[in-house]
N, CA, C and O atoms as CSV, one atom per row, in Angstrom:
chain,resi,resn,atom,element,x,y,z
A,1,MET,N,N,-1.943,-33.454,8.447
A,1,MET,CA,C,-2.924,-32.403,8.539
A,1,MET,C,C,-4.284,-32.974,8.163
A,1,MET,O,O,-4.397,-33.736,7.203
A,2,LEU,N,N,-5.311,-32.609,8.913
A,2,LEU,CA,C,-6.664,-33.056,8.630
A,2,LEU,C,C,-7.288,-32.147,7.588
A,2,LEU,O,O,-7.033,-30.942,7.584
A,3,THR,N,N,-8.075,-32.688,6.733
A,3,THR,CA,C,-8.711,-31.886,5.695
A,3,THR,C,C,-10.158,-31.605,6.078
A,3,THR,O,O,-10.801,-32.450,6.702
A,4,PRO,N,N,-10.688,-30.424,5.714
A,4,PRO,CA,C,-12.050,-30.067,6.062
A,4,PRO,C,C,-13.091,-31.062,5.544
A,4,PRO,O,O,-14.153,-31.202,6.150
A,5,SER,N,N,-12.810,-31.750,4.446
A,5,SER,CA,C,-13.805,-32.652,3.883
A,5,SER,C,C,-14.083,-33.855,4.773
A,5,SER,O,O,-15.121,-34.500,4.624
A,6,CYS,N,N,-13.179,-34.172,5.696
A,6,CYS,CA,C,-13.385,-35.354,6.528
A,6,CYS,C,C,-13.827,-35.019,7.947
A,6,CYS,O,O,-14.058,-35.929,8.742
A,7,LEU,N,N,-13.949,-33.745,8.284
A,7,LEU,CA,C,-14.324,-33.357,9.634
A,7,LEU,C,C,-15.483,-32.375,9.622
A,7,LEU,O,O,-15.642,-31.605,8.675
A,8,SER,N,N,-16.282,-32.404,10.659
A,8,SER,CA,C,-17.375,-31.443,10.769
A,8,SER,C,C,-16.826,-30.098,11.232
A,8,SER,O,O,-15.700,-30.013,11.722
A,9,ALA,N,N,-17.624,-29.056,11.073
A,9,ALA,CA,C,-17.203,-27.720,11.489
A,9,ALA,C,C,-16.958,-27.673,12.991
A,9,ALA,O,O,-16.103,-26.916,13.450
A,10,GLU,N,N,-17.684,-28.458,13.754
A,10,GLU,CA,C,-17.493,-28.464,15.195
A,10,GLU,C,C,-16.097,-28.953,15.569
A,10,GLU,O,O,-15.472,-28.406,16.478
A,11,VAL,N,N,-15.613,-29.962,14.888
A,11,VAL,CA,C,-14.296,-30.502,15.184
A,11,VAL,C,C,-13.210,-29.499,14.816
A,11,VAL,O,O,-12.183,-29.421,15.490
A,12,LEU,N,N,-13.424,-28.745,13.773
A,12,LEU,CA,C,-12.418,-27.794,13.307
A,12,LEU,C,C,-12.457,-26.471,14.057
A,12,LEU,O,O,-11.540,-25.662,13.917
A,13,SER,N,N,-13.489,-26.236,14.844
A,13,SER,CA,C,-13.584,-24.954,15.518
A,13,SER,C,C,-12.619,-24.894,16.697
A,13,SER,O,O,-12.332,-25.906,17.336
A,14,SER,N,N,-12.140,-23.724,16.962
A,14,SER,CA,C,-11.297,-23.491,18.121
A,14,SER,C,C,-11.666,-22.130,18.686
A,14,SER,O,O,-12.325,-21.331,18.021
A,15,SER,N,N,-11.246,-21.875,19.890
A,15,SER,CA,C,-11.585,-20.591,20.487
A,15,SER,C,C,-10.354,-19.973,21.133
A,15,SER,O,O,-9.393,-20.653,21.493
A,16,LEU,N,N,-10.425,-18.682,21.261
A,16,LEU,CA,C,-9.363,-17.900,21.864
A,16,LEU,C,C,-10.037,-16.919,22.809
A,16,LEU,O,O,-10.853,-16.106,22.375
A,17,GLU,N,N,-9.715,-16.982,24.070
A,17,GLU,CA,C,-10.298,-16.064,25.042
A,17,GLU,C,C,-9.666,-14.682,24.882
A,17,GLU,O,O,-8.466,-14.515,25.096
A,18,LEU,N,N,-10.465,-13.710,24.510
A,18,LEU,CA,C,-9.973,-12.339,24.334
A,18,LEU,C,C,-10.377,-11.520,25.557
A,18,LEU,O,O,-11.303,-10.711,25.494
A,19,THR,N,N,-9.685,-11.734,26.657
A,19,THR,CA,C,-10.041,-11.077,27.906
A,19,THR,C,C,-9.130,-9.904,28.253
A,19,THR,O,O,-9.403,-9.177,29.208
A,20,GLU,N,N,-8.065,-9.711,27.503
A,20,GLU,CA,C,-7.142,-8.610,27.768
A,20,GLU,C,C,-6.813,-7.886,26.474
A,20,GLU,O,O,-6.985,-8.427,25.382
A,21,GLY,N,N,-6.339,-6.657,26.614
A,21,GLY,CA,C,-5.926,-5.888,25.447
A,21,GLY,C,C,-7.035,-5.087,24.792
A,21,GLY,O,O,-6.847,-4.566,23.692
A,22,TRP,N,N,-8.188,-4.976,25.442
A,22,TRP,CA,C,-9.300,-4.229,24.863
A,22,TRP,C,C,-9.116,-2.729,25.076
A,22,TRP,O,O,-8.570,-2.285,26.086
A,23,GLU,N,N,-9.590,-1.963,24.090
A,23,GLU,CA,C,-9.538,-0.503,24.138
A,23,GLU,C,C,-10.878,0.056,23.682
A,23,GLU,O,O,-11.640,-0.616,22.988
A,24,LEU,N,N,-11.158,1.294,24.081
A,24,LEU,CA,C,-12.407,1.974,23.730
A,24,LEU,C,C,-12.110,3.381,23.246
A,24,LEU,O,O,-11.253,4.073,23.796
A,25,ALA,N,N,-12.829,3.797,22.208
A,25,ALA,CA,C,-12.813,5.188,21.747
A,25,ALA,C,C,-14.264,5.603,21.552
A,25,ALA,O,O,-15.082,4.817,21.076
A,26,SER,N,N,-14.577,6.834,21.919
A,26,SER,CA,C,-15.924,7.368,21.744
A,26,SER,C,C,-15.838,8.629,20.901
A,26,SER,O,O,-14.887,9.401,21.019
A,27,THR,N,N,-16.832,8.835,20.053
A,27,THR,CA,C,-16.850,10.015,19.198
A,27,THR,C,C,-18.287,10.427,18.904
A,27,THR,O,O,-19.167,9.580,18.751
A,28,GLY,N,N,-18.510,11.709,18.828
A,28,GLY,CA,C,-19.811,12.240,18.439
A,28,GLY,C,C,-19.960,12.304,16.929
A,28,GLY,O,O,-21.054,12.526,16.411
A,29,GLU,N,N,-18.855,12.109,16.231
A,29,GLU,CA,C,-18.851,12.125,14.774
A,29,GLU,C,C,-19.004,10.705,14.244
A,29,GLU,O,O,-18.739,9.732,14.949
A,30,SER,N,N,-19.430,10.604,13.011
A,30,SER,CA,C,-19.530,9.300,12.377
A,30,SER,C,C,-18.126,8.774,12.076
A,30,SER,O,O,-17.279,9.499,11.555
A,31,ALA,N,N,-17.895,7.523,12.405
A,31,ALA,CA,C,-16.595,6.904,12.151
A,31,ALA,C,C,-16.816,5.578,11.431
A,31,ALA,O,O,-17.886,4.974,11.510
A,32,THR,N,N,-15.789,5.154,10.738
A,32,THR,CA,C,-15.803,3.862,10.054
A,32,THR,C,C,-14.513,3.139,10.421
A,32,THR,O,O,-13.587,3.765,10.936
A,33,PRO,N,N,-14.433,1.845,10.171
A,33,PRO,CA,C,-13.171,1.153,10.465
A,33,PRO,C,C,-11.963,1.808,9.786
A,33,PRO,O,O,-10.854,1.763,10.317
A,34,GLU,N,N,-12.176,2.410,8.628
A,34,GLU,CA,C,-11.074,3.050,7.906
A,34,GLU,C,C,-10.638,4.365,8.551
A,34,GLU,O,O,-9.510,4.803,8.325
A,35,THR,N,N,-11.489,5.003,9.342
A,35,THR,CA,C,-11.151,6.305,9.930
A,35,THR,C,C,-10.838,6.218,11.425
A,35,THR,O,O,-10.707,7.249,12.086
A,36,LEU,N,N,-10.717,5.024,11.956
A,36,LEU,CA,C,-10.482,4.877,13.392
A,36,LEU,C,C,-9.132,5.406,13.846
A,36,LEU,O,O,-8.953,5.694,15.030
A,37,SER,N,N,-8.190,5.540,12.945
A,37,SER,CA,C,-6.852,5.987,13.334
A,37,SER,C,C,-6.850,7.401,13.913
A,37,SER,O,O,-5.900,7.769,14.603
A,38,ILE,N,N,-7.874,8.196,13.655
A,38,ILE,CA,C,-7.923,9.550,14.203
A,38,ILE,C,C,-8.509,9.588,15.611
A,38,ILE,O,O,-8.451,10.625,16.273
A,39,LEU,N,N,-9.072,8.475,16.077
A,39,LEU,CA,C,-9.667,8.427,17.410
A,39,LEU,C,C,-8.617,8.070,18.458
A,39,LEU,O,O,-7.606,7.436,18.154
A,40,THR,N,N,-8.874,8.488,19.692
A,40,THR,CA,C,-8.002,8.150,20.805
A,40,THR,C,C,-8.596,6.964,21.553
A,40,THR,O,O,-9.677,7.067,22.132
A,41,PHE,N,N,-7.893,5.847,21.540
A,41,PHE,CA,C,-8.333,4.642,22.231
A,41,PHE,C,C,-7.653,4.569,23.592
A,41,PHE,O,O,-6.472,4.887,23.728
A,42,THR,N,N,-8.415,4.146,24.597
A,42,THR,CA,C,-7.869,3.965,25.938
A,42,THR,C,C,-8.171,2.547,26.415
A,42,THR,O,O,-9.192,1.975,26.033
A,43,PRO,N,N,-7.309,1.977,27.236
A,43,PRO,CA,C,-7.523,0.603,27.714
A,43,PRO,C,C,-8.792,0.497,28.565
A,43,PRO,O,O,-9.123,1.408,29.324
A,44,VAL,N,N,-9.494,-0.630,28.425
A,44,VAL,CA,C,-10.698,-0.907,29.218
A,44,VAL,C,C,-10.679,-2.358,29.678
A,44,VAL,O,O,-9.976,-3.199,29.120
A,45,HIS,N,N,-11.472,-2.627,30.712
A,45,HIS,CA,C,-11.630,-3.984,31.229
A,45,HIS,C,C,-12.861,-4.622,30.599
A,45,HIS,O,O,-13.876,-3.956,30.397
A,46,VAL,N,N,-12.772,-5.887,30.295
A,46,VAL,CA,C,-13.920,-6.650,29.808
A,46,VAL,C,C,-14.100,-7.873,30.697
A,46,VAL,O,O,-13.115,-8.369,31.245
A,47,PRO,N,N,-15.313,-8.375,30.860
A,47,PRO,CA,C,-16.515,-7.826,30.251
A,47,PRO,C,C,-16.876,-6.488,30.873
A,47,PRO,O,O,-16.524,-6.201,32.017
A,48,GLY,N,N,-17.574,-5.686,30.114
A,48,GLY,CA,C,-17.978,-4.375,30.590
A,48,GLY,C,C,-18.816,-3.659,29.562
A,48,GLY,O,O,-19.088,-4.181,28.481
A,49,THR,N,N,-19.216,-2.476,29.906
A,49,THR,CA,C,-20.057,-1.648,29.037
A,49,THR,C,C,-19.340,-0.333,28.771
A,49,THR,O,O,-18.305,-0.043,29.371
A,50,VAL,N,N,-19.899,0.453,27.870
A,50,VAL,CA,C,-19.364,1.788,27.624
A,50,VAL,C,C,-19.438,2.590,28.919
A,50,VAL,O,O,-18.484,3.278,29.283
A,51,ALA,N,N,-20.559,2.505,29.606
A,51,ALA,CA,C,-20.727,3.260,30.851
A,51,ALA,C,C,-19.681,2.852,31.886
A,51,ALA,O,O,-19.081,3.714,32.528
A,52,SER,N,N,-19.457,1.556,32.054
A,52,SER,CA,C,-18.473,1.132,33.056
A,52,SER,C,C,-17.060,1.549,32.653
A,52,SER,O,O,-16.252,1.901,33.512
A,53,ALA,N,N,-16.758,1.512,31.366
A,53,ALA,CA,C,-15.431,1.940,30.904
A,53,ALA,C,C,-15.229,3.429,31.146
A,53,ALA,O,O,-14.172,3.839,31.626
A,54,LEU,N,N,-16.222,4.235,30.822
A,54,LEU,CA,C,-16.109,5.679,31.043
A,54,LEU,C,C,-16.068,6.009,32.529
A,54,LEU,O,O,-15.372,6.936,32.942
A,55,ARG,N,N,-16.810,5.254,33.333
A,55,ARG,CA,C,-16.758,5.451,34.790
A,55,ARG,C,C,-15.355,5.150,35.309
A,55,ARG,O,O,-14.820,5.905,36.122
A,56,ASP,N,N,-14.758,4.057,34.848
A,56,ASP,CA,C,-13.403,3.701,35.272
A,56,ASP,C,C,-12.385,4.763,34.871
A,56,ASP,O,O,-11.375,4.945,35.551
A,57,GLN,N,N,-12.649,5.467,33.767
A,57,GLN,CA,C,-11.746,6.514,33.285
A,57,GLN,C,C,-12.072,7.881,33.897
A,57,GLN,O,O,-11.470,8.891,33.534
A,58,HIS,N,N,-13.033,7.901,34.830
A,58,HIS,CA,C,-13.494,9.140,35.473
A,58,HIS,C,C,-14.051,10.133,34.458
A,58,HIS,O,O,-13.979,11.346,34.660
A,59,ALA,N,N,-14.610,9.608,33.361
A,59,ALA,CA,C,-15.209,10.445,32.325
A,59,ALA,C,C,-16.730,10.471,32.451
A,59,ALA,O,O,-17.398,11.204,31.722
A,60,TRP,N,N,-17.279,9.682,33.362
A,60,TRP,CA,C,-18.722,9.619,33.591
A,60,TRP,C,C,-18.960,9.048,34.977
A,60,TRP,O,O,-18.175,8.239,35.471
A,61,ARG,N,N,-20.042,9.474,35.594
A,61,ARG,CA,C,-20.449,8.870,36.862
A,61,ARG,C,C,-21.964,8.764,36.897
A,61,ARG,O,O,-22.670,9.516,36.226
A,62,ILE,N,N,-22.450,7.822,37.687
A,62,ILE,CA,C,-23.892,7.606,37.813
A,62,ILE,C,C,-24.536,8.911,38.255
A,62,ILE,O,O,-24.072,9.566,39.189
A,63,GLY,N,N,-25.598,9.271,37.578
A,63,GLY,CA,C,-26.289,10.530,37.844
A,63,GLY,C,C,-26.016,11.583,36.788
A,63,GLY,O,O,-26.808,12.511,36.626
A,64,ASP,N,N,-24.906,11.457,36.064
A,64,ASP,CA,C,-24.628,12.379,34.966
A,64,ASP,C,C,-25.667,12.150,33.869
A,64,ASP,O,O,-26.035,11.010,33.584
A,65,LEU,N,N,-26.128,13.218,33.267
A,65,LEU,CA,C,-27.103,13.104,32.188
A,65,LEU,C,C,-26.369,12.895,30.872
A,65,LEU,O,O,-26.017,13.852,30.182
A,66,VAL,N,N,-26.145,11.637,30.538
A,66,VAL,CA,C,-25.426,11.278,29.320
A,66,VAL,C,C,-26.288,10.321,28.510
A,66,VAL,O,O,-26.815,9.339,29.033
A,67,ARG,N,N,-26.420,10.626,27.227
A,67,ARG,CA,C,-27.105,9.707,26.312
A,67,ARG,C,C,-26.028,8.948,25.553
A,67,ARG,O,O,-25.450,9.451,24.589
A,68,PHE,N,N,-25.771,7.731,26.007
A,68,PHE,CA,C,-24.711,6.936,25.395
A,68,PHE,C,C,-25.022,6.603,23.944
A,68,PHE,O,O,-24.110,6.351,23.156
A,69,ASP,N,N,-26.305,6.599,23.582
A,69,ASP,CA,C,-26.662,6.279,22.194
A,69,ASP,C,C,-26.518,7.473,21.258
A,69,ASP,O,O,-26.776,7.342,20.061
A,70,SER,N,N,-26.112,8.631,21.770
A,70,SER,CA,C,-25.934,9.800,20.897
A,70,SER,C,C,-24.508,9.884,20.351
A,70,SER,O,O,-24.179,10.822,19.624
A,71,ALA,N,N,-23.676,8.931,20.689
A,71,ALA,CA,C,-22.293,8.903,20.205
A,71,ALA,C,C,-21.983,7.493,19.712
A,71,ALA,O,O,-22.715,6.543,19.990
A,72,GLN,N,N,-20.888,7.384,18.980
A,72,GLN,CA,C,-20.389,6.078,18.573
A,72,GLN,C,C,-19.284,5.669,19.533
A,72,GLN,O,O,-18.433,6.474,19.909
A,73,HIS,N,N,-19.316,4.406,19.919
A,73,HIS,CA,C,-18.311,3.865,20.826
A,73,HIS,C,C,-17.703,2.646,20.151
A,73,HIS,O,O,-18.412,1.729,19.736
A,74,TRP,N,N,-16.391,2.650,20.048
A,74,TRP,CA,C,-15.671,1.581,19.353
A,74,TRP,C,C,-14.783,0.835,20.332
A,74,TRP,O,O,-13.897,1.421,20.954
A,75,PHE,N,N,-15.027,-0.458,20.463
A,75,PHE,CA,C,-14.141,-1.340,21.221
A,75,PHE,C,C,-13.230,-2.030,20.215
A,75,PHE,O,O,-13.652,-2.351,19.104
A,76,ARG,N,N,-11.989,-2.255,20.603
A,76,ARG,CA,C,-11.103,-3.038,19.743
A,76,ARG,C,C,-10.168,-3.867,20.610
A,76,ARG,O,O,-9.857,-3.528,21.752
A,77,CYS,N,N,-9.742,-4.956,20.018
A,77,CYS,CA,C,-8.786,-5.854,20.656
A,77,CYS,C,C,-7.944,-6.461,19.549
A,77,CYS,O,O,-8.482,-7.021,18.593
A,78,ARG,N,N,-6.657,-6.356,19.669
A,78,ARG,CA,C,-5.764,-6.939,18.669
A,78,ARG,C,C,-5.254,-8.268,19.189
A,78,ARG,O,O,-4.956,-8.415,20.374
A,79,PHE,N,N,-5.157,-9.232,18.289
A,79,PHE,CA,C,-4.667,-10.550,18.678
A,79,PHE,C,C,-4.023,-11.215,17.477
A,79,PHE,O,O,-4.308,-10.875,16.329
A,80,ASP,N,N,-3.163,-12.155,17.760
A,80,ASP,CA,C,-2.481,-12.901,16.712
A,80,ASP,C,C,-3.298,-14.126,16.334
A,80,ASP,O,O,-3.868,-14.792,17.198
A,81,ALA,N,N,-3.350,-14.412,15.072
A,81,ALA,CA,C,-4.040,-15.604,14.574
A,81,ALA,C,C,-3.356,-16.040,13.293
A,81,ALA,O,O,-2.792,-15.224,12.563
A,82,LEU,N,N,-3.412,-17.319,13.033
A,82,LEU,CA,C,-2.858,-17.839,11.789
A,82,LEU,C,C,-3.731,-17.405,10.621
A,82,LEU,O,O,-4.946,-17.291,10.779
A,83,PRO,N,N,-3.148,-17.161,9.462
A,83,PRO,CA,C,-3.971,-16.807,8.292
A,83,PRO,C,C,-4.813,-18.005,7.855
A,83,PRO,O,O,-4.475,-19.158,8.124
A,84,ALA,N,N,-5.903,-17.703,7.183
A,84,ALA,CA,C,-6.769,-18.767,6.674
A,84,ALA,C,C,-6.038,-19.566,5.603
A,84,ALA,O,O,-5.280,-19.019,4.802
A,85,GLU,N,N,-6.279,-20.846,5.608
A,85,GLU,CA,C,-5.769,-21.716,4.554
A,85,GLU,C,C,-6.630,-21.512,3.306
A,85,GLU,O,O,-7.767,-21.055,3.430
A,86,PRO,N,N,-6.137,-21.832,2.124
A,86,PRO,CA,C,-6.961,-21.711,0.918
A,86,PRO,C,C,-8.267,-22.505,1.084
A,86,PRO,O,O,-8.246,-23.685,1.433
A,87,GLY,N,N,-9.375,-21.851,0.834
A,87,GLY,CA,C,-10.681,-22.488,0.945
A,87,GLY,C,C,-11.241,-22.534,2.360
A,87,GLY,O,O,-12.382,-22.949,2.560
A,88,GLU,N,N,-10.456,-22.117,3.335
A,88,GLU,CA,C,-10.907,-22.136,4.731
A,88,GLU,C,C,-11.683,-20.862,5.032
A,88,GLU,O,O,-11.319,-19.788,4.553
A,89,GLN,N,N,-12.734,-20.968,5.811
A,89,GLN,CA,C,-13.538,-19.820,6.211
A,89,GLN,C,C,-13.345,-19.593,7.706
A,89,GLN,O,O,-13.469,-20.524,8.502
A,90,LEU,N,N,-13.045,-18.368,8.080
A,90,LEU,CA,C,-12.851,-18.026,9.484
A,90,LEU,C,C,-14.036,-17.211,9.977
A,90,LEU,O,O,-14.604,-16.417,9.227
A,91,SER,N,N,-14.404,-17.404,11.224
A,91,SER,CA,C,-15.488,-16.646,11.844
A,91,SER,C,C,-15.008,-16.085,13.164
A,91,SER,O,O,-14.224,-16.713,13.874
A,92,LEU,N,N,-15.486,-14.901,13.482
A,92,LEU,CA,C,-15.211,-14.279,14.770
A,92,LEU,C,C,-16.541,-14.146,15.485
A,92,LEU,O,O,-17.433,-13.438,15.019
A,93,ARG,N,N,-16.678,-14.820,16.609
A,93,ARG,CA,C,-17.905,-14.751,17.406
A,93,ARG,C,C,-17.588,-14.092,18.730
A,93,ARG,O,O,-16.663,-14.494,19.436
A,94,ILE,N,N,-18.366,-13.077,19.057
A,94,ILE,CA,C,-18.183,-12.366,20.317
A,94,ILE,C,C,-19.502,-12.436,21.063
A,94,ILE,O,O,-20.510,-11.905,20.598
A,95,GLY,N,N,-19.502,-13.076,22.196
A,95,GLY,CA,C,-20.708,-13.197,23.003
A,95,GLY,C,C,-20.936,-11.952,23.839
A,95,GLY,O,O,-19.994,-11.263,24.230
A,96,GLY,N,N,-22.195,-11.680,24.103
A,96,GLY,CA,C,-22.523,-10.593,25.014
A,96,GLY,C,C,-22.686,-9.237,24.372
A,96,GLY,O,O,-22.864,-8.252,25.089
A,97,ILE,N,N,-22.635,-9.135,23.062
A,97,ILE,CA,C,-22.834,-7.845,22.407
A,97,ILE,C,C,-24.319,-7.482,22.497
A,97,ILE,O,O,-25.180,-8.251,22.071
A,98,ALA,N,N,-24.608,-6.307,23.055
A,98,ALA,CA,C,-25.995,-5.908,23.272
A,98,ALA,C,C,-26.467,-4.877,22.254
A,98,ALA,O,O,-27.528,-4.279,22.432
A,99,THR,N,N,-25.706,-4.662,21.205
A,99,THR,CA,C,-26.074,-3.671,20.197
A,99,THR,C,C,-25.438,-4.072,18.880
A,99,THR,O,O,-24.931,-5.186,18.752
A,100,ILE,N,N,-25.457,-3.195,17.916
A,100,ILE,CA,C,-24.880,-3.488,16.600
A,100,ILE,C,C,-23.361,-3.533,16.713
A,100,ILE,O,O,-22.756,-2.700,17.388
A,101,ALA,N,N,-22.760,-4.495,16.057
A,101,ALA,CA,C,-21.301,-4.617,16.078
A,101,ALA,C,C,-20.789,-4.782,14.659
A,101,ALA,O,O,-21.395,-5.480,13.846
A,102,ASN,N,N,-19.687,-4.147,14.372
A,102,ASN,CA,C,-19.001,-4.291,13.094
A,102,ASN,C,C,-17.615,-4.837,13.366
A,102,ASN,O,O,-17.062,-4.636,14.447
A,103,SER,N,N,-17.062,-5.517,12.401
A,103,SER,CA,C,-15.685,-5.970,12.541
A,103,SER,C,C,-14.945,-5.671,11.257
A,103,SER,O,O,-15.544,-5.551,10.189
A,104,ALA,N,N,-13.658,-5.553,11.373
A,104,ALA,CA,C,-12.817,-5.305,10.202
A,104,ALA,C,C,-11.727,-6.364,10.186
A,104,ALA,O,O,-11.260,-6.799,11.239
A,105,ASP,N,N,-11.326,-6.777,8.997
A,105,ASP,CA,C,-10.270,-7.779,8.892
A,105,ASP,C,C,-8.982,-7.285,9.508
A,105,ASP,O,O,-8.313,-8.016,10.239
A,106,GLU,N,N,-8.639,-6.063,9.217
A,106,GLU,CA,C,-7.401,-5.508,9.756
A,106,GLU,C,C,-7.535,-4.004,9.842
A,106,GLU,O,O,-7.854,-3.335,8.859
A,107,ILE,N,N,-7.290,-3.487,11.018
A,107,ILE,CA,C,-7.292,-2.037,11.229
A,107,ILE,C,C,-5.933,-1.697,11.804
A,107,ILE,O,O,-5.532,-2.248,12.830
A,108,THR,N,N,-5.235,-0.806,11.160
A,108,THR,CA,C,-3.898,-0.459,11.644
A,108,THR,C,C,-3.908,0.860,12.369
A,108,THR,O,O,-2.866,1.310,12.845
């Protein structure tokens, strides 16, 4: 096993393509990662936007007067990963986010 002290962060980095398994929930109420269990999540395609996901679900169409910023929209994707080793720091980077994003270590 290689130790972090002998390798740069670039060598230790790895990536996982998260292109499937995404879901979306929208709510007019304030939600937190701890309260997401009360929301209804539906499968969505990525890459995409809230508008494209709602259009695919026949919940919105171009021309409808909808203010997407008046609600909270939560995307989630579950995936398997090895736990961090002692002293190891893990990062989750998601490209293409066009607004504020939050993440939670584990949401059940």
